[in-house]
C-alpha positions as CSV (number, residue, x, y, z in Angstrom):
1,X,12.1,9.0,-31.7
2,X,13.4,5.5,-31.3
3,X,12.1,2.9,-28.6
4,X,15.3,3.1,-26.4
5,X,14.5,7.0,-25.9
6,X,11.1,6.9,-25.3
7,X,11.9,4.3,-22.7
8,X,14.5,6.0,-21.1
9,X,12.6,9.3,-21.1
10,X,9.4,7.4,-19.5
11,X,12.0,6.0,-16.7
12,X,13.7,9.4,-16.3
13,X,10.0,11.6,-15.7
14,X,6.9,8.8,-15.5
15,X,4.6,11.8,-14.6
16,X,5.9,13.6,-17.6
17,X,5.4,10.7,-20.0
18,X,1.9,9.6,-18.8
19,X,0.6,13.2,-18.4
20,X,1.4,13.6,-21.8
21,X,-0.4,10.4,-22.8
22,X,-3.2,11.5,-21.0
23,X,-3.2,14.7,-23.3
24,X,-5.1,12.5,-25.8
25,X,-8.0,11.8,-23.9
26,X,-11.4,14.0,-23.9
27,X,-11.5,15.0,-19.8
28,X,-14.5,16.6,-18.1
29,X,-12.1,17.9,-15.3
30,X,-8.6,17.1,-16.0
31,X,-6.3,15.2,-13.6
32,X,-4.1,17.3,-11.3
33,X,-1.2,14.9,-11.5
34,X,-0.3,11.1,-13.0
35,X,0.4,8.8,-10.4
36,X,-1.5,9.1,-6.3
37,X,1.0,6.9,-4.1
38,X,-0.7,8.1,-0.7
39,X,-1.9,4.3,-0.3
40,X,1.5,2.3,-1.7
41,X,1.6,-0.1,-2.6
42,X,-1.8,0.1,-3.8
43,X,-1.2,2.9,-6.3
44,X,-3.7,5.1,-8.6
45,X,-3.8,6.8,-11.6
46,X,-5.2,10.0,-12.6
47,X,-7.8,10.0,-9.9
48,X,-9.0,13.4,-9.5
49,X,-10.0,13.6,-13.2
50,X,-13.6,13.0,-14.1
51,X,-14.1,11.4,-17.4
52,X,-16.2,8.9,-19.5
53,X,-14.8,5.9,-21.4
54,X,-17.9,5.7,-24.0
55,X,-18.0,9.4,-24.6
56,X,-14.2,8.9,-25.4
57,X,-14.7,5.6,-27.5
58,X,-17.5,6.7,-29.2
59,X,-19.4,10.4,-28.9
60,X,-16.0,12.1,-29.6
61,X,-15.5,10.6,-33.0
62,X,-19.1,11.7,-34.0
63,X,-18.5,14.9,-32.8
64,X,-15.0,15.5,-34.4
65,X,-17.0,14.6,-38.0
66,X,-16.4,11.1,-38.3
67,X,-19.9,9.7,-37.7
68,X,-20.0,7.8,-40.7
69,X,-16.9,5.8,-40.5
70,X,-17.2,2.1,-39.9
71,X,-17.0,1.4,-36.4
72,X,-17.8,-2.3,-35.8
73,X,-18.2,-5.2,-38.6
74,X,-19.7,-7.9,-37.3
75,X,-18.6,-11.0,-39.8
76,X,-20.5,-14.4,-38.8
77,X,-19.4,-17.1,-41.1
78,X,-21.4,-19.5,-38.8
79,X,-24.3,-17.2,-39.7
80,X,-23.2,-16.2,-43.0
81,X,-23.8,-12.6,-42.5
82,X,-21.5,-9.7,-42.4
83,X,-23.2,-6.4,-40.7
84,X,-21.5,-3.1,-40.5
85,X,-22.2,-0.1,-37.7
86,X,-20.8,3.6,-38.1
87,X,-19.9,5.4,-35.0
88,X,-23.2,7.7,-35.5
89,X,-25.3,4.3,-35.6
90,X,-23.4,2.9,-32.9
91,X,-23.9,6.2,-30.7
92,X,-27.7,6.0,-31.1
93,X,-27.2,2.1,-30.6
94,X,-25.4,2.7,-27.3
95,X,-27.6,5.8,-26.1
96,X,-31.1,3.9,-26.2
97,X,-29.4,0.9,-24.5
98,X,-28.3,3.2,-21.6
99,X,-31.5,5.0,-21.8
100,X,-33.1,1.6,-20.7
101,X,-30.8,0.3,-18.4
102,X,-31.1,3.9,-16.4
103,X,-35.3,3.7,-16.7
104,X,-35.0,0.1,-15.0
105,X,-32.1,2.2,-12.0
106,X,-28.9,1.2,-13.2
107,X,-26.5,4.1,-12.0
108,X,-23.2,4.7,-11.6
109,X,-21.5,1.7,-9.5
110,X,-24.0,-0.6,-10.4
111,X,-23.0,-4.1,-11.8
112,X,-23.8,-5.4,-14.5
113,X,-23.2,-9.0,-16.0
114,X,-22.9,-9.8,-19.5
115,X,-23.0,-13.0,-21.1
116,X,-23.1,-12.7,-24.6
117,X,-21.8,-14.8,-27.5
118,X,-19.7,-12.5,-30.4
119,X,-22.1,-10.0,-31.4
120,X,-22.1,-6.5,-31.9
121,X,-24.8,-6.1,-28.7
122,X,-21.9,-7.1,-26.4
123,X,-20.2,-4.6,-27.1
124,X,-23.1,-2.0,-27.5
125,X,-23.6,-3.7,-23.6
126,X,-20.1,-3.0,-22.5
127,X,-20.2,0.4,-23.8
128,X,-23.8,1.7,-22.4
129,X,-22.7,0.3,-19.0
130,X,-19.3,2.7,-19.3
131,X,-21.8,5.5,-20.3
132,X,-23.4,5.0,-17.1
133,X,-20.9,4.8,-15.0
134,X,-22.0,0.9,-14.4
135,X,-19.4,-1.7,-13.7
136,X,-19.5,-4.3,-16.3
137,X,-18.8,-8.2,-16.1
138,X,-18.3,-9.8,-19.3
139,X,-18.5,-14.1,-18.6
140,X,-17.6,-15.9,-21.7
141,X,-20.2,-17.4,-23.3
142,X,-18.8,-20.9,-22.9
143,X,-18.9,-21.2,-19.0
144,X,-21.0,-23.5,-17.5
145,X,-23.8,-22.5,-15.4
146,X,-22.0,-23.4,-12.0
147,X,-18.9,-20.8,-13.0
148,X,-21.7,-17.9,-14.1
149,X,-23.3,-18.3,-10.3
150,X,-19.8,-17.9,-8.6
151,X,-19.7,-14.9,-10.5
152,X,-23.2,-13.6,-9.8
153,X,-22.6,-14.2,-5.8
154,X,-19.2,-12.3,-6.0
155,X,-20.3,-9.2,-8.2
156,X,-23.8,-8.9,-7.1
157,X,-25.2,-7.4,-10.6
158,X,-28.6,-5.3,-10.3
159,X,-29.0,-6.6,-14.2
160,X,-27.9,-9.5,-16.2
161,X,-27.6,-8.8,-20.2
162,X,-27.5,-12.3,-22.3
163,X,-28.6,-14.2,-25.4
164,X,-30.6,-16.3,-26.2
165,X,-28.0,-18.5,-27.4
166,X,-24.5,-18.8,-29.1
167,X,-23.7,-20.6,-32.4
168,X,-20.6,-22.8,-32.7
169,X,-19.7,-24.9,-36.2
170,X,-22.7,-27.4,-36.4
171,X,-24.4,-27.0,-33.1
172,X,-26.0,-24.1,-31.1
173,X,-24.9,-23.3,-27.2
174,X,-28.1,-22.9,-25.4
175,X,-27.4,-19.6,-23.5
176,X,-30.6,-19.2,-21.5
177,X,-30.7,-22.4,-19.8
178,X,-27.3,-21.6,-18.3
179,X,-28.2,-18.3,-17.3
180,X,-31.7,-19.7,-15.6
181,X,-29.5,-22.2,-13.8
182,X,-27.2,-19.9,-12.5
183,X,-29.2,-17.8,-11.1
184,X,-31.5,-20.6,-9.5
185,X,-27.7,-21.6,-7.9
186,X,-26.5,-17.9,-6.7
187,X,-27.4,-16.6,-3.6
188,X,-28.1,-13.3,-5.3
189,X,-30.5,-12.5,-7.5
190,X,-30.4,-9.9,-10.4
191,X,-33.0,-7.3,-10.3
192,X,-33.8,-8.2,-14.0
193,X,-32.4,-9.8,-17.4
194,X,-32.6,-8.6,-20.9
195,X,-32.4,-11.2,-23.6
196,X,-31.0,-10.6,-27.1
197,X,-33.0,-13.2,-28.7
198,X,-31.3,-14.4,-31.9
199,X,-33.4,-16.1,-34.9
200,X,-31.2,-19.6,-34.4
201,X,-32.9,-19.8,-31.0
202,X,-35.8,-18.0,-29.4
203,X,-35.4,-18.5,-25.5
204,X,-38.6,-18.4,-23.0
205,X,-38.5,-15.4,-20.9
206,X,-39.0,-15.5,-17.5
207,X,-42.3,-13.5,-16.7
208,X,-41.1,-10.5,-14.2
209,X,-37.7,-10.9,-14.6
210,X,-36.8,-11.1,-18.0
211,X,-36.9,-8.8,-20.9
212,X,-36.7,-8.7,-24.6
213,X,-33.5,-6.7,-25.8
214,X,-35.8,-4.5,-28.3
215,X,-38.8,-4.2,-26.7
216,X,-37.1,-2.9,-23.5
217,X,-35.9,0.2,-25.3
218,X,-38.8,1.1,-27.3
219,X,-39.8,4.3,-26.5
220,X,-37.1,5.0,-23.6
221,X,-35.1,8.4,-23.7
222,X,-31.6,8.1,-24.8
223,X,-29.0,8.1,-22.0
224,X,-26.0,11.1,-21.8
225,X,-22.7,10.4,-20.6
226,X,-22.1,10.4,-17.0
227,X,-18.6,12.0,-16.1
228,X,-17.0,9.2,-13.3
229,X,-13.8,9.8,-11.2
230,X,-10.4,8.3,-12.8
231,X,-10.3,5.8,-10.2
232,X,-13.9,4.5,-10.9
233,X,-14.0,0.7,-11.9
234,X,-14.8,0.2,-15.7
235,X,-15.1,-3.4,-15.4
236,X,-14.4,-6.4,-13.4
237,X,-13.3,-9.4,-15.3
238,X,-13.0,-12.6,-13.1
239,X,-9.6,-14.6,-14.3
240,X,-8.6,-18.0,-12.8
241,X,-7.3,-18.5,-9.1
242,X,-5.1,-21.5,-8.1
243,X,-7.7,-22.1,-5.9
244,X,-11.8,-22.4,-7.7
245,X,-12.7,-18.9,-6.5
246,X,-12.1,-16.5,-9.2
247,X,-10.0,-13.7,-9.0
248,X,-12.2,-10.5,-9.8
249,X,-9.7,-8.1,-11.7
250,X,-10.7,-4.6,-11.6
251,X,-9.9,-1.8,-14.5
252,X,-10.1,1.8,-13.5
253,X,-11.2,4.0,-16.1
254,X,-8.5,6.9,-16.4
255,X,-5.8,4.5,-16.5
256,X,-7.4,2.6,-19.0
257,X,-8.3,5.1,-21.8
258,X,-4.6,6.5,-21.7
259,X,-3.0,3.1,-21.5
260,X,-5.3,1.5,-24.1
261,X,-5.0,4.5,-26.5
262,X,-1.4,4.7,-26.6
263,X,-0.7,1.0,-27.3
264,X,-2.5,1.3,-30.5
265,X,-0.2,3.6,-32.0
266,X,3.1,3.0,-30.6
267,X,2.7,-0.9,-30.3
268,X,0.5,-2.2,-32.9
269,X,0.9,0.3,-35.3
270,X,-2.2,1.9,-36.3
271,X,-3.5,5.2,-37.3
272,X,-7.0,6.6,-37.1
273,X,-10.3,5.0,-39.3
274,X,-7.6,1.9,-40.0
275,X,-9.3,-1.7,-39.4
276,X,-7.7,-3.3,-36.6
277,X,-8.8,-7.4,-35.9
278,X,-8.7,-8.8,-32.5
279,X,-9.2,-12.2,-33.0
280,X,-10.5,-13.7,-29.6
281,X,-13.8,-13.4,-27.2
282,X,-15.1,-10.6,-25.3
283,X,-15.2,-12.6,-22.3
284,X,-11.3,-12.5,-22.1
285,X,-9.1,-9.5,-21.3
286,X,-8.1,-9.4,-25.0
287,X,-11.6,-9.1,-26.0
288,X,-12.1,-6.0,-23.4
289,X,-8.9,-4.2,-24.4
290,X,-8.3,-5.0,-27.9
291,X,-12.0,-5.9,-29.4
292,X,-13.9,-3.5,-27.7
293,X,-11.9,-0.8,-26.4
294,X,-8.4,0.2,-27.1
295,X,-9.9,0.4,-31.1
296,X,-13.1,2.6,-30.7
297,X,-10.9,4.9,-28.2
298,X,-8.3,5.4,-30.6
299,X,-11.0,5.9,-33.7
300,X,-10.0,2.5,-35.5
301,X,-12.8,0.1,-37.0
302,X,-12.7,-3.1,-35.0
303,X,-13.9,-6.6,-36.4
304,X,-16.1,-8.9,-34.3
305,X,-15.5,-12.5,-35.4
306,X,-18.0,-14.8,-34.9
307,X,-16.2,-18.1,-36.3
308,X,-13.7,-20.3,-35.6
309,X,-9.6,-20.2,-37.5
310,X,-10.7,-23.7,-39.5
311,X,-14.3,-25.5,-40.3
312,X,-16.2,-22.2,-40.5
313,X,-15.7,-23.1,-43.4
314,X,-12.0,-23.8,-43.9
315,X,-8.4,-22.7,-42.7
316,X,-8.8,-19.9,-45.1
317,X,-11.2,-17.8,-43.3
318,X,-9.0,-15.5,-41.2
319,X,-7.0,-14.7,-44.8
320,X,-11.0,-14.5,-46.1
321,X,-11.3,-11.6,-43.5
322,X,-8.0,-9.9,-43.5
323,X,-8.6,-9.3,-47.5
324,X,-12.5,-8.5,-47.2
325,X,-11.9,-6.0,-44.5
326,X,-8.5,-4.6,-45.5
327,X,-7.1,-5.4,-41.9
328,X,-4.1,-3.4,-41.1
329,X,-3.0,-5.0,-38.0
330,X,-4.1,-8.4,-36.9
331,X,-3.8,-10.1,-33.6
332,X,-4.6,-13.8,-32.6
333,X,-3.6,-16.6,-30.1
334,X,-0.7,-19.0,-31.6
335,X,-3.3,-21.9,-30.9
336,X,-5.1,-20.6,-33.8
337,X,-2.3,-20.4,-36.0
338,X,-1.2,-24.0,-35.0
339,X,-4.7,-25.6,-36.0
340,X,-4.6,-23.5,-39.7
341,X,-1.2,-25.0,-39.9
342,X,-2.4,-28.7,-39.5
343,X,-5.2,-28.0,-41.4
344,X,-3.1,-26.6,-44.4
345,X,0.5,-26.8,-43.5
346,X,1.8,-25.6,-47.0
347,X,0.0,-22.4,-46.2
348,X,-1.5,-22.9,-49.8
349,X,-4.8,-21.5,-49.1
350,X,-3.0,-18.2,-48.5
351,X,-2.1,-17.7,-51.9
352,X,-5.5,-17.6,-52.8
353,X,-6.3,-14.1,-51.0
354,X,-4.8,-10.1,-52.0
355,X,-3.6,-9.4,-48.0
356,X,-1.6,-6.7,-49.2
357,X,-3.3,-4.5,-46.2
358,X,-2.0,-6.5,-43.7
359,X,1.4,-4.9,-42.1
360,X,2.0,-7.2,-39.1
361,X,0.5,-10.2,-37.1
362,X,0.0,-10.2,-33.2
363,X,0.4,-13.3,-31.0
364,X,0.0,-13.4,-27.1
365,X,-2.5,-15.3,-24.9
366,X,0.4,-18.4,-24.7
367,X,3.5,-18.9,-25.5
368,X,4.2,-18.2,-29.2
369,X,6.7,-21.4,-29.9
370,X,9.4,-21.0,-32.7
371,X,7.7,-23.5,-35.4
372,X,4.5,-21.3,-35.3
373,X,6.0,-18.0,-35.2
374,X,8.4,-19.4,-38.5
375,X,5.7,-20.9,-40.0
376,X,3.8,-17.5,-39.9
377,X,6.7,-15.1,-41.0
378,X,7.2,-17.4,-44.3
379,X,3.9,-17.6,-45.2
380,X,2.6,-14.4,-44.3
381,X,5.6,-12.4,-45.3
382,X,5.4,-9.6,-42.5
383,X,6.6,-9.3,-39.2
384,X,5.4,-11.9,-36.9
385,X,5.2,-10.2,-33.5
386,X,5.1,-12.4,-30.2
387,X,3.9,-10.2,-26.9
388,X,3.2,-10.9,-23.4
389,X,0.7,-9.6,-21.2
390,X,-1.8,-10.8,-18.5
391,X,-5.9,-10.4,-17.8
392,X,-4.2,-8.3,-14.3
393,X,-2.1,-5.8,-16.7
394,X,-5.0,-5.3,-19.1
395,X,-2.3,-4.1,-22.3
396,X,1.2,-5.4,-22.9
397,X,4.2,-5.8,-20.9
398,X,6.4,-6.9,-23.5
399,X,6.3,-6.1,-27.2
400,X,7.8,-5.3,-30.1
401,X,6.4,-1.5,-30.7
402,X,6.0,-1.4,-34.5
403,X,4.5,2.0,-33.9
404,X,7.7,3.6,-32.6
405,X,10.5,1.3,-34.6
406,X,10.1,-2.5,-35.4
407,X,13.1,-3.8,-33.3
408,X,14.9,-7.1,-34.5
409,X,13.0,-10.1,-33.6
410,X,14.3,-12.8,-31.5
411,X,11.9,-16.2,-31.9
412,X,10.8,-17.3,-28.9
413,X,11.3,-13.7,-27.0
414,X,8.1,-11.6,-26.6
415,X,10.8,-8.7,-26.9
416,X,11.4,-5.8,-24.6
417,X,9.8,-4.2,-22.2
418,X,7.2,-1.7,-22.3
419,X,7.5,2.2,-21.3
420,X,5.6,1.8,-17.8
421,X,6.9,-1.7,-16.9
422,X,10.6,-2.3,-14.8
423,X,10.9,-5.8,-15.9
424,X,13.3,-7.6,-13.7
425,X,13.9,-11.2,-12.8
426,X,14.3,-12.4,-9.2
427,X,15.6,-15.6,-7.4
428,X,13.3,-17.1,-4.5
429,X,15.1,-14.7,-1.8
430,X,14.1,-11.9,-4.1
431,X,17.6,-11.2,-5.4
432,X,18.0,-10.0,-9.3
433,X,19.6,-12.5,-10.8
434,X,21.9,-11.9,-13.9
435,X,20.9,-11.7,-17.4
436,X,20.1,-15.2,-19.1
437,X,19.2,-17.0,-15.8
438,X,15.8,-18.3,-15.3
439,X,14.0,-16.7,-12.5
440,X,10.4,-15.1,-11.0
441,X,9.6,-12.3,-13.3
442,X,8.4,-9.6,-11.4
443,X,7.6,-6.0,-12.4
444,X,8.9,-2.9,-10.0
445,X,6.0,-1.5,-8.4
446,X,4.2,1.1,-9.4
447,X,2.8,-0.9,-12.0
448,X,1.5,1.6,-15.2
449,X,-2.0,3.4,-15.5
450,X,-4.6,0.5,-17.0
451,X,-3.6,-2.1,-14.6
452,X,-5.0,-3.5,-11.7
453,X,-4.9,-1.3,-8.1
454,X,-6.8,-4.4,-6.6
455,X,-9.2,-7.2,-6.8
456,X,-12.8,-7.0,-6.2
457,X,-13.7,-7.1,-2.7
458,X,-10.5,-8.9,-2.4
459,X,-7.8,-6.3,-0.9
460,X,-6.1,-8.9,0.9
461,X,-5.8,-11.4,-1.8
462,X,-4.8,-8.9,-3.9
463,X,-1.7,-8.2,-1.8
464,X,-1.0,-12.1,-1.0
465,X,-1.4,-13.0,-4.8
466,X,0.6,-10.4,-6.3
467,X,2.6,-7.8,-4.0
468,X,3.6,-10.2,-0.9
469,X,6.3,-12.6,-2.1
470,X,8.3,-9.9,-3.4
471,X,7.9,-6.6,-1.4
472,X,8.4,-3.7,-3.9
473,X,7.4,-5.8,-6.8
474,X,4.1,-7.2,-8.9
475,X,4.9,-11.0,-9.3
476,X,3.5,-12.0,-12.6
477,X,3.4,-15.8,-11.9
478,X,6.1,-16.1,-15.0
479,X,9.2,-18.0,-14.9
480,X,11.9,-16.9,-17.4
481,X,14.7,-14.4,-17.8
482,X,15.8,-11.4,-20.4
483,X,19.1,-11.4,-22.1
484,X,21.8,-9.2,-22.8
485,X,19.5,-7.0,-24.7
486,X,16.8,-7.0,-22.5
487,X,14.8,-8.9,-24.2
488,X,12.3,-11.0,-22.3
489,X,11.6,-15.1,-22.2
490,X,8.4,-16.5,-20.4
491,X,9.3,-19.9,-20.3
492,X,6.5,-21.2,-17.8
493,X,3.9,-20.5,-15.1
494,X,5.1,-20.2,-11.6
495,X,1.8,-21.5,-10.2
496,X,-0.6,-24.1,-11.5
497,X,-2.8,-22.3,-13.9
498,X,-2.7,-23.9,-17.4
499,X,-3.1,-22.5,-20.7
500,X,-5.7,-24.2,-23.1
501,X,-6.0,-22.3,-26.5
502,X,-4.9,-19.2,-24.9
503,X,-7.4,-19.6,-22.0
504,X,-6.0,-19.6,-18.7
505,X,-8.0,-21.8,-16.6
506,X,-7.4,-23.0,-12.9
507,X,-6.5,-26.8,-12.2
508,X,-7.8,-26.2,-8.7
509,X,-10.9,-25.5,-10.2
510,X,-11.0,-28.6,-12.0
511,X,-9.3,-30.5,-9.0
512,X,-12.5,-29.1,-6.7
513,X,-14.9,-30.8,-9.5
514,X,-12.8,-34.1,-9.5
515,X,-12.7,-34.2,-5.8
516,X,-16.5,-33.7,-5.8
517,X,-17.1,-37.3,-7.6
518,X,-18.2,-40.1,-4.9
519,X,-15.4,-42.3,-6.0
520,X,-12.5,-40.0,-5.9
521,X,-10.4,-40.1,-2.9
522,X,-8.1,-37.8,-3.9
523,X,-6.8,-36.2,-7.2
524,X,-4.4,-34.0,-9.3
525,X,-5.1,-31.9,-12.7
526,X,-1.8,-31.1,-14.6
527,X,-1.4,-29.2,-17.8
528,X,0.2,-31.5,-20.5
529,X,1.4,-30.2,-24.0
530,X,-0.7,-30.2,-26.4
531,X,0.5,-29.7,-30.1
532,X,-3.0,-27.7,-31.0
533,X,-4.1,-26.1,-27.5
534,X,-0.6,-25.6,-26.4
535,X,-2.1,-27.3,-23.4
536,X,-4.7,-29.4,-22.0
537,X,-5.5,-30.9,-18.5
538,X,-5.0,-34.5,-17.9
539,X,-6.9,-35.9,-14.4
540,X,-4.7,-38.4,-12.2
541,X,-7.5,-39.9,-9.9
542,X,-6.8,-42.0,-7.0
543,X,-10.0,-44.1,-5.9
544,X,-11.2,-44.8,-3.0
545,X,-10.2,-48.1,-1.3
546,X,-13.1,-50.7,-2.2
547,X,-14.2,-49.1,-5.0
548,X,-14.8,-52.1,-7.8
549,X,-16.4,-49.9,-10.4
550,X,-15.0,-50.1,-13.5
551,X,-12.5,-47.4,-14.1
552,X,-13.4,-46.4,-17.4
553,X,-17.0,-45.8,-16.1
554,X,-15.5,-43.4,-13.2
555,X,-13.6,-41.4,-15.7
556,X,-16.2,-41.0,-18.6
557,X,-18.2,-39.2,-15.2
558,X,-15.8,-37.2,-14.3
559,X,-15.1,-35.7,-17.6
560,X,-18.9,-35.3,-17.6
561,X,-18.5,-33.5,-14.4
562,X,-16.0,-31.0,-15.6
563,X,-17.8,-30.3,-18.8
564,X,-21.2,-29.7,-16.5
565,X,-19.4,-27.3,-14.2
566,X,-16.5,-25.5,-15.9
567,X,-17.8,-25.9,-19.3
568,X,-16.4,-27.2,-22.6
569,X,-14.1,-24.4,-22.7
570,X,-11.9,-26.8,-20.5
571,X,-11.1,-29.4,-22.9
572,X,-11.0,-31.4,-20.4
573,X,-10.8,-35.1,-21.8
574,X,-8.1,-37.2,-20.4
575,X,-8.3,-38.8,-17.2
576,X,-6.7,-42.0,-15.2
577,X,-6.5,-43.8,-12.3
578,X,-3.4,-44.0,-10.2
579,X,-2.5,-46.1,-6.8
580,X,-1.1,-42.8,-5.3
581,X,0.2,-39.8,-6.2
582,X,3.8,-38.3,-6.2
583,X,4.5,-36.0,-3.1
584,X,7.1,-33.9,-1.0
585,X,7.6,-35.4,2.5
586,X,5.2,-32.3,3.9
587,X,2.3,-33.5,1.7
588,X,2.8,-31.1,-1.6
589,X,1.8,-33.1,-4.5
590,X,4.5,-33.0,-7.6
591,X,2.7,-31.5,-10.3
592,X,5.7,-29.9,-12.0
593,X,7.7,-33.2,-12.0
594,X,4.4,-35.2,-13.5
595,X,3.9,-32.4,-16.4
596,X,7.6,-33.4,-17.0
597,X,7.0,-37.3,-17.0
598,X,4.0,-36.7,-19.1
599,X,5.6,-34.6,-21.8
600,X,8.6,-37.1,-22.0
601,X,10.9,-34.5,-20.6
602,X,13.9,-34.6,-18.5
603,X,13.5,-34.3,-14.9
604,X,15.5,-35.0,-11.7
605,X,13.9,-36.7,-9.0
606,X,13.2,-34.2,-6.4
607,X,15.3,-34.5,-3.2
608,X,12.0,-33.9,-1.1
609,X,10.0,-36.7,-2.4
610,X,8.3,-39.1,-0.2
611,X,8.5,-42.1,-2.3
612,X,10.6,-42.1,-5.5
613,X,9.0,-45.5,-6.5
614,X,6.0,-43.7,-7.4
615,X,7.3,-42.0,-10.3
616,X,7.5,-45.5,-12.2
617,X,4.3,-45.9,-11.4
618,X,2.9,-42.8,-12.7
619,X,5.0,-43.2,-16.1
620,X,3.3,-46.4,-16.5
621,X,-0.5,-44.9,-15.7
622,X,0.6,-42.1,-18.3
623,X,1.8,-44.7,-21.3
624,X,-1.5,-46.4,-21.2
625,X,-2.6,-43.0,-22.6
626,X,0.0,-42.7,-25.2
627,X,1.8,-39.9,-23.1
628,X,5.5,-40.5,-21.2
629,X,7.1,-40.8,-24.4
630,X,10.5,-40.2,-23.3
């Protein structure tokens, strides 16, 4: 069947479509129906089914006689090691870890925070939680103690699983002091922590609270899979909000299983047994969906890569991994390709590797600029598929469904809506606009299985953030248009969350940090165009009157503050002092206008501006940083 027929079939009978997709999952008790709309606009899927994620991702493959197949390949150029784990080995390791957690009192519904680098144990921790029906929340290992503390207080975990360190090119990242600092800061204290000691750094354990990963499991009975209801949360994943308080996206178990399994064949075009690689991090949604869960649920081999696109050791590392492990389908962020292209513009290193196994490259996490897509197409000579989705949705909203049929590629578009998503473009009044017209991109409710049903302990915030602006629709927060052929074009965020190298980060959170500096009276953070990272944050500071300290000192201090409180992941390096910020008469800072000035893009002076002369002052200040070049 062609894509158009499958999409039309879903639209005509969504219930039948999703019940059919659910047949591919092992159920303890099959659901009586797919959609539960009793509490609309809060929808639930497969609610009365009973199921276990770990069983579907691990045990059933062993039972089917595929225990000898490699489940996880850990390829770590930063440590110079490659380690392969079969499905049978993974089952034993996960059951052992789950048994040890169970023996310490972790049960269904308890939260467990995971703060780990790109090691197989991070996936095992996620799966062990799923085995017990515990709800995991993975926090990216690059986040500072303050950010981890905020998440500890929101999730209130019974336990935290962490590693002694992460490894970056040329340096060791000390996780344990960050963890200790976060627990000190947090109001909620976990019952215990389990620390994976890496040979690059052995951390000091706190007596009575911290346990060593391996000895903690010694002599404990392995745990069986605990069935959970279809709407039971599999995990909480915190995403940047426009305020400093992160939003805890809830992922329901059954819909997650059904949707992710469907995507592997239909979107990514792989068969069970083939090698799938998403070069991301377990701390982000891509790592949850397409490093850990989807490949294992579908019976693929997944790669856990601990390295960088360049520098570990060079711009050929991606090609080496694809060659060594016979990768069929590869997924990464456009930022990675921009870094490779900068180091190897002619793509000479590609020719040194046999990439004959690779059938397609998938890009997501930020807008894939045409120059990067075209370079990848020319050099790799495989389809380069941009696709678009969010932490909130957990799987692609728009994509080119290579496993159904490869549609014509339109560079600059993530292609067409996937079954489950009725994508529309509305004006500010909530009215549909004509094809090709820019507007707010929304999805008609209900969202499909696997997407967020709410936010953790924040239903009102969920409604306000996503449902209230356009009743009957999910507001994506993205602006763009849909063309005559149904191709979606994402042009910008409609809020002030910026995308730094594929990581969505809140400028509001950064502003809170800047504003905490004693000399800063007012500030704004905007995302400016960055050739390598897509966007980079820029801080504009208004100092307290009478402050006569050198501006360079203050800038250096606020850069350090952001690094300490949000982490290096924010890539916050640029700030400048200005006399005042451009505002509307009602007091709103004109961030979008400042972004255009910084990027040298044309703009109209907003009619609501308080004093137009201020824009020239901003341009002058930004030129001092080498920006605002028309």
